[in-house]
C-alpha positions, -999 to 999 in steps of 0.1 A, spaced: 0 0 0 9 37 -2 30 47 28 24 82 41 53 97 61 48 108 97 50 146 99 71 154 129 78 189 143 107 197 167 123 229 180 156 243 168 173 245 202 205 227 213 186 206 238 166 188 210 198 177 191 197 141 204 160 137 195 165 153 160 196 131 154 175 100 161 148 111 137 174 119 110 196 88 114 174 62 133 155 31 120 125 52 111 143 79 91 126 70 58 91 71 74 95 106 90 92 140 74 110 163 99 101 200 103 123 222 125 111 256 138 106 279 168 84 265 197 55 288 189 56 278 152 57 241 160 27 246 183 8 264 155 16 236 131 2 210 154 -30 231 160 -34 235 123 -28 198 115 4 205 95 22 180 116 11 147 132 35 147 162 54 176 178 76 185 207 54 213 217 51 238 246 28 225 273 11 259 272 -8 249 240 -24 218 254 -55 237 267 -61 250 231 -62 215 216 -95 197 210 -76 164 215 -41 155 226 -21 124 234 13 123 252 30 95 233 64 91 251 83 100 283 107 123 263 103 159 272 122 192 278 122 195 316 142 204 347 144 191 382 155 223 399 178 249 383 175 253 345 198 283 341 183 294 307 148 305 319 152 333 345 137 365 358 165 391 359 164 423 380 184 451 396 162 449 427 147 421 449 113 406 440 93 428 464 106 459 447 98 448 411 71 470 395 72 458 359 83 425 342 90 424 305 80 391 289 100 371 264 79 366 233 97 333 223 82 312 251 46 309 261 52 281 286 79 302 305 55 331 306 27 309 320 52 295 346 62 331 356 26 341 360 19 312 384 51 321 404 42 358 405 7 352 417 9 320 438 44 318 452 61 352 453 27 370 458 37 402 440 17 423 416 40 438 389 27 450 355 34 423 329 44 437 295 49 418 262 80 426 242 93 421 207 129 424 195 157 433 219 145 442 254 172 431 278 187 466 278 155 479 295 162 458 326 168 488 349 156 500 383 123 484 392 118 470 356 127 433 355 125 408 326 119 372 319 147 360 295 151 325 280 177 306 260 211 319 249 201 355 259 194 343 294 229 327 297 244 361 286 222 381 310 234 360 339 267 378 337 250 412 340 220 412 364 226 412 402 193 394 409 186 362 391 155 341 398 158 307 380 122 296 372 131 259 374 145 263 409 117 286 420 91 260 408 110 232 427 110 254 459 73 261 455 60 226 446 88 201 453 83 189 417 102 189 384 89 212 356 80 201 320 84 229 294 76 208 263 
């Protein structure tokens, strides 16, 4: 019969390299059509039925009419994650505004839970686009992820690692995707 390839979506970050290598070189390489993109685009592809399987942000699950978790593989942390942090020049209780990274919906949702339920602070949350790390100043903090977060760690005096803060709050690991 006619064999249709399984359309698989994965994100273009370093932490997915072992997974992508498996798809490209593994036993099923001829049965898979691999699409690599940003997390938000992979999420959109799954929602719009452009892929069959995807490593997607957990934040999209509520938007799906049906979903199935098909393996134990995930992007997660059990404590410190280092590349998903709130950066500030002042302690938590003095933060008045938090700039939000537009590349990660899951990190933004995690931050909102920590702000409301754990830290119990009420800053203004502001979406960003483009470069915004230079605006981290005074009582304005920012959620930064990925490579830019690793760079920002060298600059900001106050660093709140969201993986570690979640672990302190719940005692549990956190799954991003």
